[in-house]
KEKE-3310 file (N, C-alpha, C; in steps of 0.2 Angstrom, whole numbers, plus 5000, padded with zeros to 4 digits):
npx = (5366:5369:5361:5356:5339:5332:5338:5333:5320:5320:5324:5312:5302:5305:5303:5290:5285:5287:5300:5317:5330:5346:5359:5375:5392:5405:5399:5393:5403:5411:5401:5402:5414:5413:5415:5409:5400:5404:5394:5380:5376:5364:5358:5347:5333:5325:5322:5329:5319:5308:5313:5313:5300:5295:5301:5295:5290:5301:5317:5324:5339:5346:5358:5367:5361:5364:5372:5363:5360:5353:5351:5344:5337:5335:5328:5337:5349:5359:5357:5364:5357:5357:5353:5353:5366:5376:5392:5399:5412:5429:5437:5445:5451:5445:5432:5416:5411:5398:5382:5371:5355:5350:5341:5347:5356:5368:5375:5377:5385:5396:5404:5411:5425:5434:5432:5428:5420:5410:5398:5381:5367:5351:5338:5327:5331:5344:5362:5370:5383:5392:5405:5413:5417:5415:5422:5435:5436:5437:5449:5456:5460:5463:5456:5454:5439:5435:5445:5460:5468:5459:5450:5459:5462:5450:5448:5461:5463:5459:5470:5477:5467:5468:5480:5477:5466:5472:5481:5472:5464:5472:5474:5481:5486:5480:5490:5489:5481:5490:5501:5495:5492:5505:5509:5500:5502:5506:5495:5490:5495:5486:5476:5466:5474:5468:5460:5470:5477:5467:5465:5478:5481:5472:5477:5490:5487:5482:5481:5493:5503:5515:5518:5510:5515:5528:5526:5520:5531:5540:5533:5532:5522:5522:5529:5520:5514:5523:5532:5549:5555:5560:5556:5565:5567:5568:5561:5548:5545:5543:5532:5520:5520:5518:5506:5489:5487:5486:5495:5505:5510:5513:5523:5534:5536:5541:5552:5565:5566:5571:5565:5559:5556:5547:5537:5532:5527:5517:5509:5506:5498:5487:5485:5478:5479:5481:5486:5497:5505:5507:5513:5525:5531:5533:5541:5552:5556:5559:5571:5579:5589:5582:5586:5586:5576:5577:5580:5568:5559:5564:5561:5547:5546:5550:5542:5529:5513:5515:5526:5527:5524:5534:5546:5543:5545:5558:5564:5560:5568:5580:5587:5585:5587:5580:5564:5563:5551:5541:5547:5546:5533:5530:5535:5525:5517:5526:5533:5534:5533:5532:5520:5518:5526:5528:5528:5526:5525:5521:5527:5540:5541:5539:5551:5559:5561:5559:5550:5559:5567:5559:5553:5565:5570:5560:5561:5574:5572:5563:5571:5580:5570:5566:5578:5578:5565:5561:5564:5553:5546:5538:5545:5558:5560:5557:5569:5579:5575:5577:5591:5595:5589:5596:5610:5608:5606:5618:5621)
npy = (5441:5425:5413:5400:5394:5393:5403:5415:5413:5414:5428:5434:5430:5438:5450:5450:5451:5464:5467:5470:5461:5454:5447:5444:5447:5434:5425:5434:5441:5431:5427:5438:5437:5427:5414:5399:5400:5394:5394:5404:5420:5429:5445:5455:5466:5462:5457:5444:5436:5439:5433:5420:5417:5420:5409:5398:5386:5379:5371:5380:5386:5393:5401:5412:5422:5433:5440:5442:5432:5419:5402:5395:5381:5377:5369:5358:5365:5374:5391:5406:5419:5436:5449:5467:5476:5486:5487:5488:5495:5487:5480:5469:5466:5456:5453:5462:5473:5475:5474:5482:5483:5488:5496:5499:5495:5500:5505:5493:5487:5495:5490:5480:5470:5471:5480:5472:5463:5470:5473:5472:5463:5462:5455:5464:5476:5478:5481:5486:5496:5504:5507:5505:5492:5484:5491:5489:5475:5474:5481:5472:5472:5472:5480:5489:5493:5509:5517:5508:5505:5506:5495:5484:5485:5482:5469:5459:5447:5450:5455:5443:5438:5447:5444:5431:5432:5439:5429:5419:5425:5431:5444:5461:5470:5485:5499:5507:5499:5488:5494:5497:5484:5480:5489:5485:5472:5465:5463:5451:5442:5441:5433:5419:5403:5393:5401:5408:5397:5392:5402:5403:5390:5390:5399:5394:5383:5389:5394:5401:5404:5412:5426:5432:5426:5430:5444:5443:5439:5449:5460:5456:5448:5434:5428:5427:5416:5405:5407:5408:5402:5403:5401:5398:5408:5400:5389:5395:5399:5387:5381:5382:5371:5360:5347:5354:5353:5352:5344:5341:5354:5360:5352:5353:5367:5367:5360:5363:5365:5358:5343:5344:5357:5359:5350:5357:5369:5364:5359:5370:5377:5370:5359:5345:5327:5319:5329:5333:5321:5319:5331:5331:5319:5322:5332:5326:5316:5325:5329:5319:5310:5304:5293:5282:5267:5258:5268:5274:5265:5263:5275:5275:5265:5272:5284:5280:5282:5295:5296:5299:5313:5317:5314:5322:5335:5334:5334:5346:5354:5352:5341:5328:5321:5327:5319:5311:5311:5305:5292:5287:5286:5276:5265:5263:5251:5241:5230:5238:5238:5228:5221:5219:5208:5191:5182:5180:5184:5172:5163:5165:5161:5147:5144:5145:5157:5169:5182:5197:5194:5189:5201:5208:5199:5200:5213:5213:5205:5213:5224:5218:5215:5227:5232:5222:5218:5205:5196:5194:5182:5168:5155:5159:5169:5162:5154:5163:5169:5158:5157:5169:5169:5158:5163:5174:5167:5161:5149)
npz = (5408:5414:5424:5436:5435:5448:5455:5449:5452:5466:5468:5461:5470:5482:5476:5473:5486:5489:5492:5489:5479:5476:5466:5472:5476:5474:5465:5456:5451:5445:5435:5427:5422:5414:5420:5427:5441:5458:5468:5472:5480:5488:5491:5501:5504:5514:5531:5541:5547:5539:5527:5530:5531:5518:5512:5518:5513:5510:5515:5528:5534:5549:5547:5551:5560:5568:5559:5549:5540:5532:5526:5512:5506:5490:5477:5480:5481:5491:5496:5501:5509:5513:5523:5518:5525:5537:5543:5560:5570:5569:5580:5583:5571:5563:5565:5563:5577:5578:5569:5558:5551:5534:5521:5510:5496:5491:5502:5508:5499:5501:5511:5507:5502:5489:5474:5463:5469:5474:5468:5462:5456:5448:5438:5436:5440:5435:5434:5449:5453:5462:5464:5453:5449:5438:5428:5433:5432:5418:5417:5423:5437:5454:5467:5481:5490:5493:5506:5506:5517:5528:5524:5526:5539:5545:5542:5542:5534:5522:5515:5512:5503:5493:5486:5483:5474:5464:5460:5456:5446:5438:5438:5441:5455:5462:5464:5476:5484:5485:5492:5504:5508:5511:5521:5531:5534:5546:5553:5549:5558:5568:5563:5562:5560:5552:5543:5536:5530:5522:5512:5507:5502:5491:5484:5480:5472:5461:5444:5440:5452:5454:5453:5463:5475:5475:5477:5489:5497:5495:5501:5514:5518:5517:5527:5537:5534:5531:5541:5546:5535:5519:5503:5488:5473:5462:5466:5468:5455:5448:5453:5447:5438:5444:5448:5452:5466:5484:5492:5482:5477:5490:5494:5484:5487:5500:5499:5501:5514:5531:5537:5550:5550:5539:5543:5554:5549:5541:5551:5558:5549:5550:5541:5533:5538:5527:5518:5524:5525:5511:5506:5514:5509:5495:5496:5502:5492:5482:5483:5480:5467:5453:5441:5434:5430:5441:5451:5451:5456:5468:5473:5474:5483:5494:5495:5491:5484:5481:5473:5459:5459:5467:5459:5448:5454:5458:5445:5440:5449:5444:5450:5446:5430:5414:5410:5421:5427:5418:5417:5430:5431:5423:5430:5440:5442:5446:5458:5474:5487:5503:5503:5490:5486:5481:5491:5509:5527:5533:5525:5527:5541:5540:5534:5544:5550:5563:5574:5573:5562:5552:5547:5543:5533:5523:5520:5515:5504:5497:5493:5484:5474:5470:5464:5454:5446:5440:5449:5457:5459:5465:5468:5466:5476:5487:5487:5488:5501:5510:5509:5514:5527:5532:5532:5541:5553:5554:5548)
capx = (5368:5366:5361:5351:5332:5330:5341:5328:5314:5322:5323:5305:5298:5306:5300:5283:5283:5289:5307:5322:5335:5351:5365:5381:5399:5410:5395:5391:5410:5412:5397:5404:5421:5412:5417:5403:5401:5403:5388:5377:5374:5359:5357:5340:5331:5321:5325:5330:5313:5304:5315:5311:5292:5294:5303:5292:5289:5308:5321:5328:5344:5348:5366:5370:5356:5367:5374:5357:5361:5350:5352:5338:5339:5331:5329:5343:5355:5359:5359:5365:5353:5359:5350:5358:5369:5381:5396:5401:5420:5432:5442:5449:5454:5443:5424:5413:5408:5391:5379:5365:5352:5348:5337:5351:5361:5374:5378:5379:5391:5402:5407:5414:5433:5436:5427:5425:5416:5406:5392:5374:5363:5344:5335:5323:5335:5350:5368:5372:5390:5394:5413:5416:5419:5415:5428:5441:5436:5439:5456:5460:5463:5461:5456:5450:5433:5437:5452:5462:5470:5453:5448:5463:5462:5444:5449:5468:5463:5458:5477:5478:5462:5470:5485:5474:5462:5477:5484:5467:5461:5478:5474:5486:5484:5480:5496:5487:5479:5496:5505:5491:5493:5512:5509:5495:5504:5507:5488:5489:5497:5480:5471:5466:5478:5464:5458:5476:5478:5462:5467:5485:5480:5468:5482:5496:5484:5479:5484:5500:5504:5522:5518:5507:5520:5534:5523:5519:5538:5543:5529:5532:5516:5523:5532:5515:5512:5528:5537:5556:5557:5560:5557:5569:5564:5568:5555:5542:5544:5542:5526:5514:5521:5516:5498:5486:5485:5490:5501:5511:5513:5516:5529:5539:5537:5544:5558:5572:5566:5572:5559:5555:5553:5542:5531:5529:5524:5510:5505:5503:5493:5481:5485:5475:5484:5483:5490:5504:5509:5509:5518:5532:5533:5535:5547:5558:5558:5561:5579:5583:5590:5579:5590:5585:5570:5578:5579:5561:5556:5566:5557:5540:5547:5551:5536:5523:5509:5518:5533:5527:5525:5541:5550:5542:5548:5565:5566:5559:5573:5586:5591:5584:5587:5573:5561:5562:5543:5538:5550:5543:5526:5531:5536:5520:5514:5531:5533:5538:5532:5532:5514:5518:5530:5524:5529:5524:5528:5520:5532:5546:5541:5540:5558:5563:5562:5554:5551:5561:5570:5554:5553:5571:5570:5555:5564:5579:5569:5560:5577:5582:5565:5566:5583:5577:5558:5560:5565:5547:5543:5538:5550:5565:5560:5558:5576:5583:5573:5580:5598:5595:5588:5602:5615:5607:5607:5625:5621)
capy = (5437:5418:5410:5395:5396:5394:5410:5420:5412:5417:5435:5435:5429:5444:5456:5449:5453:5471:5467:5470:5456:5455:5442:5448:5443:5431:5422:5439:5442:5425:5427:5444:5435:5421:5408:5396:5401:5388:5395:5411:5423:5434:5451:5457:5471:5458:5455:5437:5433:5439:5429:5413:5417:5420:5403:5393:5380:5376:5370:5386:5385:5399:5400:5417:5427:5439:5444:5443:5427:5412:5398:5392:5375:5378:5363:5354:5369:5379:5398:5410:5425:5440:5456:5472:5478:5490:5484:5492:5495:5480:5481:5463:5465:5450:5453:5468:5472:5476:5474:5485:5482:5494:5494:5503:5491:5504:5505:5486:5485:5499:5487:5474:5471:5474:5483:5467:5459:5475:5474:5468:5462:5459:5456:5470:5483:5479:5481:5491:5496:5511:5507:5504:5485:5482:5494:5485:5468:5476:5483:5466:5475:5471:5487:5489:5498:5515:5517:5501:5504:5504:5489:5479:5486:5479:5461:5458:5442:5453:5455:5436:5438:5451:5440:5425:5434:5441:5423:5415:5428:5434:5452:5465:5473:5492:5501:5510:5493:5484:5498:5496:5477:5480:5492:5482:5465:5462:5461:5444:5438:5440:5429:5411:5400:5390:5406:5409:5392:5392:5407:5401:5384:5391:5403:5390:5379:5393:5393:5403:5408:5415:5433:5433:5423:5435:5450:5442:5438:5456:5464:5454:5444:5427:5426:5425:5409:5400:5408:5410:5398:5407:5397:5402:5410:5394:5385:5398:5400:5381:5379:5381:5365:5354:5346:5359:5349:5355:5340:5341:5360:5362:5347:5357:5373:5365:5355:5365:5365:5352:5339:5346:5364:5357:5347:5362:5374:5361:5358:5377:5379:5365:5354:5338:5322:5317:5334:5333:5315:5320:5336:5328:5314:5325:5336:5321:5313:5330:5330:5313:5309:5298:5293:5275:5263:5256:5274:5276:5260:5265:5281:5272:5261:5277:5288:5277:5285:5302:5295:5303:5320:5319:5314:5329:5340:5333:5336:5354:5357:5349:5336:5323:5323:5327:5313:5307:5310:5300:5286:5285:5284:5269:5260:5263:5245:5237:5229:5243:5237:5221:5218:5217:5202:5185:5178:5184:5182:5165:5159:5166:5157:5140:5143:5145:5164:5171:5188:5203:5191:5189:5208:5209:5195:5203:5220:5212:5203:5219:5228:5214:5215:5234:5232:5217:5215:5198:5191:5194:5175:5164:5150:5163:5172:5157:5152:5169:5170:5153:5159:5175:5167:5154:5168:5177:5162:5159:5142)
capz = (5414:5414:5431:5436:5436:5455:5457:5447:5456:5473:5467:5460:5477:5486:5473:5474:5493:5490:5494:5483:5480:5471:5466:5474:5478:5470:5460:5451:5448:5440:5430:5423:5419:5410:5424:5430:5449:5462:5471:5472:5486:5487:5496:5501:5509:5519:5537:5541:5549:5533:5522:5532:5530:5511:5509:5523:5510:5509:5521:5529:5540:5552:5546:5555:5561:5570:5554:5545:5535:5532:5520:5509:5501:5484:5472:5482:5481:5497:5494:5507:5508:5519:5523:5517:5532:5538:5549:5564:5570:5569:5585:5583:5564:5561:5564:5565:5583:5578:5563:5558:5544:5530:5515:5504:5493:5490:5509:5509:5495:5503:5517:5505:5501:5483:5469:5459:5473:5477:5463:5464:5450:5448:5432:5435:5442:5432:5438:5454:5453:5464:5465:5447:5449:5431:5425:5436:5429:5411:5418:5426:5443:5461:5470:5488:5490:5497:5509:5507:5524:5532:5523:5529:5546:5547:5542:5538:5529:5515:5512:5508:5498:5487:5483:5481:5468:5459:5457:5453:5441:5433:5439:5444:5461:5462:5468:5483:5488:5487:5497:5510:5510:5514:5528:5536:5534:5552:5555:5548:5564:5572:5559:5563:5555:5547:5538:5532:5526:5517:5506:5504:5498:5485:5480:5477:5468:5456:5437:5441:5459:5455:5454:5470:5480:5475:5480:5496:5500:5495:5505:5521:5520:5516:5533:5541:5532:5531:5546:5544:5529:5513:5497:5483:5467:5458:5468:5466:5447:5445:5456:5442:5434:5448:5448:5456:5472:5490:5493:5477:5477:5496:5494:5481:5491:5506:5497:5504:5522:5534:5538:5556:5549:5535:5547:5559:5545:5539:5557:5560:5544:5551:5535:5535:5538:5520:5515:5527:5523:5504:5506:5516:5504:5489:5498:5503:5486:5477:5485:5477:5460:5450:5434:5431:5432:5448:5456:5451:5460:5475:5475:5475:5490:5499:5496:5489:5479:5479:5469:5453:5460:5469:5453:5444:5458:5457:5439:5440:5453:5440:5453:5442:5423:5411:5409:5427:5429:5414:5418:5436:5429:5419:5435:5445:5443:5448:5466:5478:5494:5505:5501:5483:5485:5480:5497:5515:5533:5535:5521:5531:5547:5538:5532:5551:5553:5568:5576:5569:5557:5547:5544:5540:5527:5518:5518:5510:5497:5493:5490:5478:5469:5468:5459:5448:5447:5438:5455:5461:5457:5472:5469:5467:5482:5493:5488:5491:5508:5513:5509:5518:5534:5535:5533:5547:5558:5554:5545)
cpx = (5365:5367:5356:5344:5330:5333:5336:5322:5315:5321:5316:5301:5299:5303:5293:5280:5285:5296:5311:5327:5340:5356:5371:5387:5402:5406:5394:5398:5412:5408:5399:5411:5420:5414:5410:5404:5400:5396:5386:5375:5369:5359:5350:5339:5327:5325:5325:5323:5308:5306:5313:5304:5291:5296:5301:5291:5296:5312:5325:5332:5346:5355:5369:5366:5359:5370:5369:5357:5357:5351:5346:5340:5333:5332:5336:5349:5354:5361:5359:5361:5354:5355:5355:5360:5374:5385:5398:5409:5422:5438:5447:5452:5451:5435:5422:5410:5401:5389:5373:5362:5350:5344:5341:5356:5367:5378:5380:5385:5397:5406:5412:5422:5435:5431:5424:5421:5410:5400:5386:5370:5356:5342:5331:5326:5341:5356:5369:5379:5393:5402:5417:5420:5420:5421:5434:5441:5439:5447:5460:5463:5459:5462:5452:5444:5435:5444:5454:5465:5465:5451:5452:5463:5456:5445:5456:5468:5462:5465:5478:5473:5464:5475:5482:5470:5467:5480:5478:5465:5466:5477:5480:5482:5485:5486:5494:5485:5485:5500:5501:5492:5500:5512:5505:5497:5504:5500:5487:5491:5491:5474:5471:5470:5474:5462:5464:5477:5473:5463:5473:5485:5477:5473:5487:5493:5481:5483:5492:5501:5510:5522:5516:5512:5526:5532:5523:5526:5541:5539:5528:5526:5517:5526:5526:5511:5517:5534:5544:5558:5555:5561:5561:5565:5563:5562:5548:5540:5542:5535:5521:5514:5519:5509:5495:5483:5489:5496:5507:5514:5516:5523:5535:5541:5541:5550:5564:5572:5568:5565:5555:5552:5547:5536:5528:5525:5517:5506:5502:5498:5487:5480:5482:5481:5486:5487:5497:5508:5511:5514:5525:5535:5536:5541:5553:5560:5560:5569:5583:5584:5587:5582:5589:5579:5571:5577:5572:5557:5558:5562:5550:5540:5547:5545:5530:5519:5511:5524:5533:5528:5532:5546:5549:5545:5555:5568:5565:5565:5580:5590:5591:5585:5580:5571:5560:5555:5540:5541:5547:5536:5526:5532:5531:5517:5519:5531:5537:5537:5531:5526:5514:5522:5525:5525:5527:5527:5527:5525:5538:5547:5542:5547:5562:5564:5557:5555:5554:5564:5565:5553:5559:5572:5566:5558:5570:5577:5566:5566:5579:5577:5565:5572:5582:5570:5557:5561:5558:5543:5543:5543:5557:5565:5560:5566:5580:5581:5577:5588:5599:5594:5594:5608:5614:5608:5614:5626:5626)
cpy = (5430:5415:5405:5398:5397:5401:5415:5419:5415:5425:5437:5435:5435:5450:5456:5451:5460:5472:5467:5464:5456:5449:5446:5444:5440:5428:5427:5440:5437:5425:5433:5442:5429:5414:5406:5397:5394:5388:5403:5413:5428:5439:5453:5462:5468:5456:5447:5433:5433:5434:5422:5412:5416:5413:5397:5386:5376:5375:5376:5384:5392:5399:5405:5423:5433:5443:5445:5438:5421:5408:5394:5387:5375:5373:5360:5358:5374:5386:5402:5417:5430:5447:5461:5474:5483:5487:5489:5492:5487:5481:5475:5462:5459:5450:5460:5467:5472:5476:5477:5484:5488:5491:5497:5498:5494:5504:5498:5484:5489:5496:5481:5475:5474:5476:5477:5463:5464:5478:5470:5468:5459:5460:5462:5476:5484:5478:5487:5491:5503:5512:5505:5497:5483:5485:5490:5478:5469:5477:5477:5468:5473:5477:5487:5494:5503:5515:5510:5500:5502:5497:5483:5479:5482:5471:5460:5452:5444:5454:5448:5436:5442:5447:5434:5427:5436:5434:5419:5418:5431:5441:5455:5468:5481:5494:5504:5504:5489:5488:5497:5489:5476:5483:5489:5474:5461:5460:5454:5439:5437:5436:5422:5408:5396:5394:5407:5404:5391:5396:5405:5395:5385:5395:5399:5385:5382:5391:5395:5407:5412:5422:5435:5431:5428:5442:5449:5442:5445:5461:5462:5450:5436:5424:5424:5419:5404:5402:5411:5407:5402:5403:5401:5404:5404:5390:5388:5399:5393:5378:5377:5374:5359:5353:5351:5356:5351:5350:5341:5348:5362:5358:5351:5363:5372:5361:5357:5366:5359:5349:5342:5353:5363:5355:5353:5367:5370:5360:5365:5379:5374:5360:5348:5333:5320:5323:5334:5327:5316:5325:5334:5323:5317:5329:5332:5318:5318:5331:5324:5313:5303:5298:5287:5272:5261:5262:5275:5271:5261:5271:5279:5268:5266:5281:5286:5281:5292:5302:5299:5310:5322:5319:5320:5335:5340:5335:5343:5357:5355:5345:5330:5325:5323:5320:5309:5306:5305:5293:5283:5283:5277:5263:5259:5256:5240:5236:5235:5243:5230:5218:5216:5211:5196:5180:5183:5181:5175:5161:5159:5162:5150:5139:5144:5152:5165:5179:5193:5200:5190:5196:5210:5206:5198:5209:5218:5209:5209:5223:5224:5215:5222:5235:5228:5215:5208:5194:5190:5187:5171:5159:5154:5166:5168:5154:5157:5170:5164:5154:5164:5173:5163:5158:5171:5173:5159:5152:5142)
cpz = (5414:5421:5431:5437:5443:5458:5455:5451:5463:5473:5466:5466:5481:5483:5474:5481:5494:5492:5488:5485:5474:5471:5467:5475:5472:5464:5454:5447:5443:5434:5424:5419:5415:5413:5427:5438:5452:5466:5470:5478:5484:5493:5496:5506:5515:5525:5537:5542:5543:5528:5524:5531:5522:5508:5515:5520:5508:5515:5522:5535:5542:5552:5551:5556:5564:5565:5548:5539:5537:5526:5518:5504:5496:5478:5473:5482:5487:5494:5500:5505:5514:5518:5522:5524:5532:5544:5553:5564:5571:5574:5585:5576:5561:5560:5566:5573:5584:5571:5563:5551:5541:5524:5509:5502:5492:5497:5510:5505:5497:5508:5514:5503:5495:5478:5465:5463:5476:5472:5465:5457:5451:5441:5431:5436:5438:5437:5443:5455:5455:5464:5459:5446:5442:5427:5427:5433:5422:5412:5421:5432:5449:5465:5476:5487:5495:5499:5510:5514:5529:5531:5526:5536:5549:5547:5538:5533:5522:5511:5508:5502:5492:5483:5480:5474:5463:5456:5453:5446:5436:5433:5442:5451:5461:5466:5475:5487:5490:5492:5504:5513:5513:5521:5533:5537:5541:5555:5554:5554:5569:5569:5561:5558:5550:5541:5533:5527:5520:5511:5503:5500:5491:5481:5476:5472:5462:5449:5438:5447:5459:5457:5461:5475:5480:5478:5487:5500:5500:5500:5512:5523:5521:5523:5538:5539:5533:5537:5543:5538:5523:5507:5492:5477:5462:5459:5466:5459:5444:5448:5452:5438:5437:5447:5453:5462:5478:5491:5488:5477:5484:5497:5490:5485:5497:5505:5500:5511:5525:5536:5544:5554:5544:5539:5551:5555:5543:5545:5559:5555:5545:5545:5538:5535:5531:5516:5518:5525:5515:5503:5508:5512:5498:5491:5499:5497:5481:5478:5482:5470:5458:5442:5431:5434:5440:5453:5457:5456:5467:5478:5477:5482:5495:5501:5494:5484:5477:5475:5463:5454:5463:5464:5449:5448:5458:5450:5438:5443:5450:5445:5449:5435:5420:5409:5415:5429:5425:5415:5425:5435:5427:5425:5441:5446:5445:5456:5469:5485:5496:5503:5494:5481:5485:5486:5503:5521:5535:5531:5525:5537:5545:5536:5539:5554:5559:5570:5571:5562:5551:5543:5540:5533:5522:5516:5513:5504:5493:5490:5484:5472:5466:5462:5453:5449:5444:5444:5459:5458:5464:5473:5470:5473:5488:5493:5490:5499:5512:5514:5514:5526:5536:5536:5540:5553:5559:5552:5539)
residu = (MET:LYS:TYR:PRO:GLU:TYR:ILE:GLY:GLU:ILE:ILE:ARG:ARG:PHE:GLU:ALA:CYS:GLY:GLU:SER:ALA:TYR:ILE:VAL:GLY:GLY:GLY:LEU:ARG:ASP:MET:MET:LEU:GLY:ILE:GLU:PRO:HIS:ASP:TYR:ASP:ILE:ALA:THR:SER:ALA:LEU:PRO:LYS:LYS:THR:ALA:GLU:ILE:PHE:SER:ASP:LYS:HIS:VAL:ILE:GLU:THR:GLY:LEU:LYS:HIS:GLY:THR:VAL:THR:VAL:VAL:PHE:ASP:GLY:GLU:PRO:VAL:GLU:ILE:THR:THR:PHE:ARG:ILE:ASP:GLY:SER:TYR:THR:ASP:MET:ARG:HIS:PRO:ASP:SER:VAL:SER:PHE:THR:ASP:ASP:ILE:THR:LEU:ASP:LEU:SER:ARG:ARG:ASP:PHE:THR:ILE:ASN:ALA:MET:ALA:TYR:SER:PRO:SER:ARG:GLY:LEU:VAL:ASP:PRO:PHE:PHE:GLY:ARG:ALA:ASP:ILE:GLU:LYS:ARG:LEU:ILE:CYS:ALA:VAL:GLY:ASP:PRO:VAL:LYS:ARG:PHE:SER:GLU:ASP:ALA:LEU:ARG:ILE:MET:ARG:ALA:TYR:ARG:PHE:SER:ALA:GLN:LEU:GLY:PHE:SER:ILE:ASP:GLU:GLY:THR:LEU:ASP:ALA:ALA:MET:LYS:MET:ALA:GLU:GLY:LEU:ALA:LEU:ILE:ALA:ARG:GLU:ARG:ILE:ALA:ASN:GLU:PHE:PHE:LYS:LEU:ILE:THR:SER:GLY:ASP:PRO:TYR:ARG:SER:LEU:VAL:MET:MET:GLN:ARG:ASN:GLY:ALA:LEU:LYS:TYR:VAL:LEU:GLY:GLU:TYR:GLU:PRO:SER:ASP:GLU:ILE:LEU:SER:GLN:LEU:CYS:LYS:MET:PRO:ALA:MET:VAL:PRO:ALA:ARG:MET:GLY:LEU:LEU:LEU:SER:ARG:ALA:ASP:GLU:ASP:THR:ALA:ARG:GLU:ILE:LEU:ARG:SER:LEU:ARG:ALA:SER:GLY:LYS:GLN:THR:THR:GLY:ALA:LEU:ALA:VAL:ALA:ARG:GLY:ALA:CYS:LEU:LYS:THR:ALA:SER:PRO:ALA:ASP:ALA:ARG:ARG:LEU:PHE:ALA:LEU:VAL:GLY:ILE:TYR:ALA:GLU:HIS:ALA:ALA:LEU:ALA:SER:GLU:LEU:LEU:GLU:ILE:SER:PRO:SER:GLY:ALA:TYR:GLU:MET:THR:LYS:ARG:GLN:ALA:ASP:THR:PRO:THR:SER:ILE:ARG:ASP:LEU:LYS:VAL:ASN:GLY:LYS:ASP:MET:ALA:LYS:LEU:GLY:ALA:SER:GLY:ARG:LEU:ILE:GLY:ASP:THR:LEU:SER:ALA:LEU:LEU:SER:MET:VAL:VAL:ASP:ASP:PRO:THR:LEU:ASN:ASP:ARG:GLU:LYS:LEU:LEU:ALA:LEU:ALA:GLU:GLU:THR:ILE:ASN:LYS:SER:LYS:GLY:ASN)
# end
């Protein structure tokens, strides 16, 4: 097992004080898969107050004392440390009604979602694996700890996590776990949309989300993310070919929805402004045929920086011919907006335009330049602008 020195130091401090401590959760799972963890979580027999005392020389943040969690900043890295615990009943299918602490790591692991996340490791005690998570890693299998119906009734978000882990890790889902996910899918209606979105965005930006999305669609879970909108198999199968970014992949995913529906889905998922703007731009551009350099420049004029992703989506949907993406990339530096023109509103005013006519003239000039970039020359544009303004005034 390879982990940072500060993690080893944390465990040694607990053991020096007569407490046990283990690396747990996703960090341990990733270590066993040969993936560098994003972070490390520690579970300990020490109560939160004692944890704070042990690390009194460090910055300690009372992250969630109710659930036994404190965060210790060690060598500049925040590490969540949680006391071994047993969860009470989950009447809201989201949070335990109560939490009690224990000194038994096996009891702590028994409350976790999947076997691959229900292991613990310390250098002195080795691997604790009461639910055979290591074997499931070798079998590349997502399997609930204990009764899957019970696990999903405790927190329905675990259903989304099963599909997400399957997509991210390329694992299959155990048959009993998948059946329970289908039976309990309606519990997703009780989950906060931010939590749904967090899992879904991770899923669709994974290496190959196709299989998980098809399972979600077949098992009735996808409607709790996208509502009544159902993306086609064609779209789902091409998603992995888009850049692994939320705007790009959500744009392709929503490309067959009308704009109001797409906007509402993004709003309901609490997508950020940047994610929403990007996804709508890609969805809009995906429906347009980009078959020439002029088409590519028009696409830039319409959707701005998202033109390349939109062209790729259009190509994947066979609306645009093969090569549309590369062709669009080559047009990235050509004039595609009014600010790229070699003239501006002050120039239009000097030529006699005012009010709305200034904007209309600049827009007309942009259309000409998009069709023929060689026209983006100051003298040429001034001549074209004078002609356009005179026509508008009836001269």
